C-alpha positions, 0 to 999 in steps of 0.5 A, spaced: 531 475 525 524 475 524 519 473 529 513 468 527 506 471 527 501 469 532 494 467 528 488 471 531 483 469 526 482 465 520 476 464 516 474 460 510 473 464 503 472 461 496 476 455 499 482 459 501 484 461 508 483 468 510 488 469 516 489 475 521 495 475 525 500 479 529 508 479 530 513 483 534 516 488 529 523 490 530 523 496 525 516 499 528 518 498 535 511 495 537 506 489 535 504 489 528 497 486 525 496 484 518 492 480 514 493 475 509 489 471 504 491 464 501 488 461 495 486 454 495 492 453 490 497 455 496 495 448 499 500 445 494 505 450 494 508 457 494 504 462 490 505 469 488 503 475 492 500 482 492 501 487 498 495 491 499 496 498 502 490 501 505 488 509 506 487 514 511 484 511 518 484 504 515 487 498 519 488 491 515 481 489 516 478 494 511 480 491 505 479 484 507 472 485 509 469 490 504 473 489 497 471 483 495 478 481 493 478 473 495 474 470 490 479 473 484 485 472 488 482 464 489 481 464 481 488 467 479 491 463 485 495 469 488 495 471 495 494 478 498 497 481 504 494 487 507 498 490 513 496 495 518 497 503 516 501 505 521 504 503 528 500 502 534 500 502 541 500 506 548 507 509 547 506 510 539 506 518 538 499 520 535 497 527 532 496 531 538 489 533 536 487 526 534 486 528 527 485 523 522 490 524 517 496 524 521 499 519 526 495 513 528 492 510 521 496 515 517 503 512 517 504 514 509 509 509 508 515 513 509 520 512 514 519 518 519 525 523 521 522 527 526 521 526 533 517 523 536 515 520 530 522 517 528 522 512 533 516 508 531 513 510 524 518 506 519 512 504 515 517 504 508 522 499 511 516 495 514 513 494 508 519 493 503 523 489 508 521 486 515 514 484 513 516 480 507 521 476 511 516 475 516 511 473 511 515 468 506 518 465 512 511 463 515 507 462 509 507 458 502 509 465 498 513 465 492 518 471 494 520 472 487 513 473 484 510 480 488 506 485 486 503 491 490 497 496 490 493 500 494 488 506 495 489 513 496 494 514 501 496 506 500 496 508 492 501 513 494 505 508 498 504 502 492 507 507 487 513 510 491 515 503 493 515 500 486 518 506 483 524 506 489 525 498 488 526 496 481 526 489 480 522 488 487 515 488 484 513 485 477 507 489 477 503 495 481 497 499 481 493 504 485 486 506 486 485 514 487 492 515 489 495 521 492 500 522 486 503 528 488 503 529 496 508 534 496 503 539 493 497 537 496 494 538 503 494 531 506 501 530 504 504 537 506 501 536 513 504 529 513 511 530 510 512 536 515 510 532 521 514 526 519 520 529 515 521 536 517 520 543 513 526 541 508 522 540 502 528 537 498 527 530 503 520 530 501 521 528 493 523 521 496 516 519 497 513 523 491 511 519 485 511 525 481 518 526 483 520 519 482 518 518 475 523 522 472 529 518 475 526 511 475 531 506 474 525 501 471 519 503 467 514 498 470 507 500 467 502 504 472 495 502 472 490 507 476 483 507 477 480 514 479 473 516 480 470 522 477 465 523 483 471 522 488 470 528 493 478 529 494 479 529 486 481 536 485 484 538 492 488 532 494 489 527 488 490 531 482 492 525 477 493 529 472 500 531 475 502 524 475 499 523 468 504 529 466 510 527 469 509 520 466 508 523 459 514 528 460 519 522 462 516 516 457 513 512 463 508 507 461 501 509 465 494 507 464 489 512 467 482 510 467 477 515 469 471 512 472 464 517 471 460 517 477 465 513 482 467 516 489 473 515 494 469 509 497 470 501 497 464 501 493 469 504 488 474 499 489 470 493 489 467 495 482 474 494 479 478 490 484 477 484 479 481 488 474 486 489 478 488 482 480 487 480 473 492 485 471 497 483 477 496 475 476 498 476 468 505 479 470 506 474 476 505 468 471 
């Protein structure tokens, strides 16, 4: 049973509606907040939609206020849903040391199996199943025309979710994604805390591992800034490039000179990504 969202805020933007809402999540066992942009075309009937997954420390609002996506979504007639990056609440476990890269704001779009995180940290099921059911029931969305994209931790989420759910998404893209979390510090810390020490279980949430047995060869579009401060230590796009080459998976990896990891980078190319998705969602 899906719960009807309660609207928290609404702003007019490029003749569309930028909405923030909350709902009770059975999957995460807490109240979850999300944002949705409905383009002007949604006033006439259901429109295709993109799910945007944000990175470490973000909420639903970072993308909404910094990416400048509304003008492109309005022009192409697509909705954009931006969920939060983790469960939240007084009884939701956090990193004992309050680190930015684990716990609140760092759900890594997986289903945790380790206590105490397994109780609430089920972001994979939330993004794949529960949130779409809530969205499709409450807003004029064509659930058969869906794409997914994201940034950094959210880029990891977008890639793995698309690869693990053939047929569910018509398009996927990412900005500076963590492509091989099993082999970089951010991912190793998160996977160890959420999934335990058995690395065999980590492969289910690692894009470079999922490529080998992908049941659908959905083309991947990735933009990566060459001045990204996390490029060499945490992102390692060359590992995904190698996996795609070995297994014949279509990949467009655009290295952007001078760009860093920030929303200035995302805002510079968000129009390209939305156009890419819109073409696949026609």
